[in-house]
C-alpha positions in Angstrom: 148.7 7.0 48.3 145.9 6.6 47.8 142.4 5.0 47.2 140.4 5.2 44.2 136.8 3.6 44.9 135.1 3.2 41.6 131.3 1.3 39.9 128.9 3.5 41.9 126.1 4.6 39.5 122.2 4.2 39.2 120.6 1.1 39.5 116.8 -0.1 40.2 115.5 -1.6 43.1 116.6 -5.6 43.5 119.5 -4.9 41.2 123.7 -5.2 41.8 126.5 -2.8 42.3 130.4 -4.0 42.1 132.1 -1.4 43.8 136.2 -1.6 43.7 138.7 -0.2 45.5 142.6 0.0 43.7 145.1 0.5 46.6 148.3 2.7 45.6 151.5 3.7 47.7 150.1 0.6 50.6 150.2 -3.2 50.8 146.9 -3.9 51.6 147.6 -7.1 53.4 148.8 -5.0 56.1 146.2 -3.3 56.8 141.9 -4.0 57.7 140.2 -2.6 54.6 136.6 -0.9 55.1 133.7 0.5 53.5 131.3 3.0 54.9 128.5 4.7 53.8 126.8 8.2 54.1 124.0 9.0 53.1 122.7 13.1 53.2 121.6 14.0 56.3 123.1 10.8 58.4 126.0 10.2 60.3 128.7 8.1 58.2 128.4 4.1 59.0 130.4 0.9 58.4 128.9 -1.4 56.1 132.0 -3.7 55.7 135.2 -4.8 56.6 137.9 -7.0 55.6 140.5 -8.4 57.8 144.6 -8.7 56.4 144.1 -12.2 55.6 141.6 -11.9 53.7 139.6 -14.5 55.6 137.6 -12.8 58.2 135.0 -10.0 57.6 131.9 -8.6 59.6 128.7 -6.4 58.1 126.5 -4.5 58.8 123.0 -5.8 59.5 121.3 -3.8 57.2 123.2 -5.3 54.8 123.9 -9.3 55.7 123.0 -11.5 52.8 122.9 -9.1 50.2 126.7 -7.6 50.4 130.5 -9.4 50.7 133.5 -8.1 50.6 136.6 -9.1 49.4 139.8 -8.5 48.0 142.3 -9.3 45.0 145.6 -8.8 46.6 147.8 -8.8 43.8 145.4 -6.6 42.3 145.5 -4.2 44.9 141.6 -4.1 44.9 138.6 -4.0 47.8 135.0 -5.0 46.4 132.4 -4.6 47.5 129.8 -6.7 45.9 126.5 -5.5 46.7 123.0 -7.7 45.8 119.3 -6.6 46.1 119.8 -3.1 46.3 117.4 -1.0 48.0 116.5 2.5 48.1 117.5 2.6 51.5 121.3 2.2 50.3 121.8 5.4 48.5 124.7 6.7 50.3 128.2 8.2 49.2 130.1 4.3 49.5 134.1 5.6 50.2 136.8 3.3 50.7 139.2 3.1 54.0 142.3 1.4 55.0 143.0 1.2 58.8 146.4 -0.1 59.6 146.1 -2.4 63.2 148.2 -1.0 64.9 149.2 2.0 64.6 146.0 3.3 63.4 147.1 5.0 60.1 144.6 5.8 58.3 143.4 6.2 54.3 140.2 7.0 52.6 139.2 7.3 49.6 137.0 10.0 47.1 133.8 7.7 47.3 131.5 7.0 44.7 127.8 7.5 44.9 125.2 4.6 44.8 121.4 5.5 44.0 119.4 3.0 44.3 115.9 4.7 42.7 112.8 3.1 39.9 
C-alpha cells in the first residue's frame, strides 16, 4: 500500500500548482481522500477532503475558492489544484486515505510547496 505525491515546487505569489497523489495497493473509491499541509513550526492542518463517490468535498476556510480537490478513479489519483497561491500556503503537503468504517489510514511522504517572490 502506497500513496505517492508529486507536483510541488517553487511558485510566485498568485501562481498555480497541481498536486497529484497516486494510490497503489488499495482502492481509492473505498476511502475518503484528504490533503493536509504542515508549515514549519505549525501543526498539520486539513486542507481539503473528498468523499468516496468523489461528489462531496470540504475545504478549509483559508483555501476556499482557490483550491479544488478532485479524483480520477480510473487512474487511482487524487489531485489538488491550487490557484492564487499565497506565501502562507507554503508547507509540506500530504495525501491521506482514511477508510470510513475501519479508520485504517494511509499517508504519503509529502511534497514541498513554496510560494515566494
